[in-house]
N, C-alpha and C positions, 0 to 999 in steps of 0.2 A: 702281618706275620713275618717273623724274623728267623733266620736260622744263625744260631751262633755255635762258632766251635767250643769245645769244653775239653781241653788237654789235662792228663792226668799224668804227673811227672812221678807218682810213685816214691816219694822222697827227696826230690831234687825241685820242687815248685818254687821256692824264693830263689833261689839261683838262677831257675830260668827266667823268673819274671824280671830279675835284674839284668839278665843279659839281654833280654828283648827291649828293655828301657834304654841300654846303651847302644845295642847294634840299631835298633829299628827307631827309635825315639819314643816307645811305647810309653804311653800315660796310666799310671797304677790309680784306680778308681776305688777298690776296695782290696782289702785283704784282711783275713779273719784266721785266727789260727785256732787249733781244736780246744786248747785251753779256754778261748774266750767263747764258746757256745754258751746261748743262754739256756740250753736245754740240755740234760746228760745223755752221753753218748749210751746205746744200747751196746751189750757186753761183745766183746771182740771188735769192735769197730776201731778203735784207735789201739794199735799197739802198744805196749807200756815203752815209755820213753820218748814217744812221739807227740807228747802235749804242746811243744812249740812247733811242730809242723803245720803247713797251710791246710785249713780246711775248705778255704774258697778265696778264690782271689778274681779280681775282673781288671782287665786292664784294655786300653784302647791303642790300636795302631791304625793309624789314619782314621777313617769314618767306622772301622769294624770294631767290635767289642767281643774280646776274646776272653773265655772264663778259662779256668786252671785250679788243680787241687793237687795235694800231695797224695790224694786217695788212702790207698791202704799201707803206704809207707813200706812196702815190702821191697823196694828197692830192684823192681823190675820193669821200668817203663816200656811200654810197646805201642809204638806209632806206626802202624800198617794200614795199606789201603785206602791211604789219601794224602793229600798234598795241600799245603795251603800256598795260595797264589798271589804274589805281589805285585801291581801293576806299578811301575816307576814311570817319572814323568820324561824322563830321557835315559840315554844311554849312560851318562856320568852317574847320575842316582841310581841306576841298575848296577854298575859297577861298585859302587859303595855298600849297597845293601847286599849284594852277592859276597863280598868280601866279608862283612861282616859276620853273615850267617854261616860262612864257610869256616870261620876260625874256630878251631878245634872240631871241626864237621868234616863232611866228605862231600867232595864235589861228584854228582852223578852226571851232570852234562854241563861242560863250560859255556859260559856265556857266547852266543855267538847269533849271527844273522841267519834267520830263518824266511822261508816264505810268508809266514803270517806274522813275523815280527822283526823289526832291525836290532833286536837285543833281546834274547831268551835264554835260559840256563835254568838248571836245577841241581839242588844242593840238600843234604841233611844235615841240620846243625849238630850241635854236641849232645843233644838230648835225644836226635833220632828222629826229630820232627822233618818231614820232608817239606820244600820249598820250591815253589816255581817261580821265578822272577820274570817278568815281562814289560817291555815297552809297547804301549799301543801301537799299531802302525798310524 
């Protein structure tokens, strides 16, 4: 059994996937737009003008598959109550990942040495997704 995060960017999915590709080296494994669905959508599921938005995307960050969508394309993404955790191999990699995610985002806790890690920090990226960057002790 696997648990995989599924993130709804509410209209900014393609932008987010491209950001994670550049910032984290994410590999896009699948991207389907609403207009490419093999079956018709139920009424009200796709707002007019959203045919080119992302119905479903899948990308890999390291060994993890993350799935994403534009959802209902209402322009109100909300990422609350969770963080995605990235384990970096060393402090230099942690600093690079942290800086990339912080670009346009908000630092919640700067990278620092803690009792549980030689390097740990928290940041919300430009889409509001919370990330914890850690180097294993």
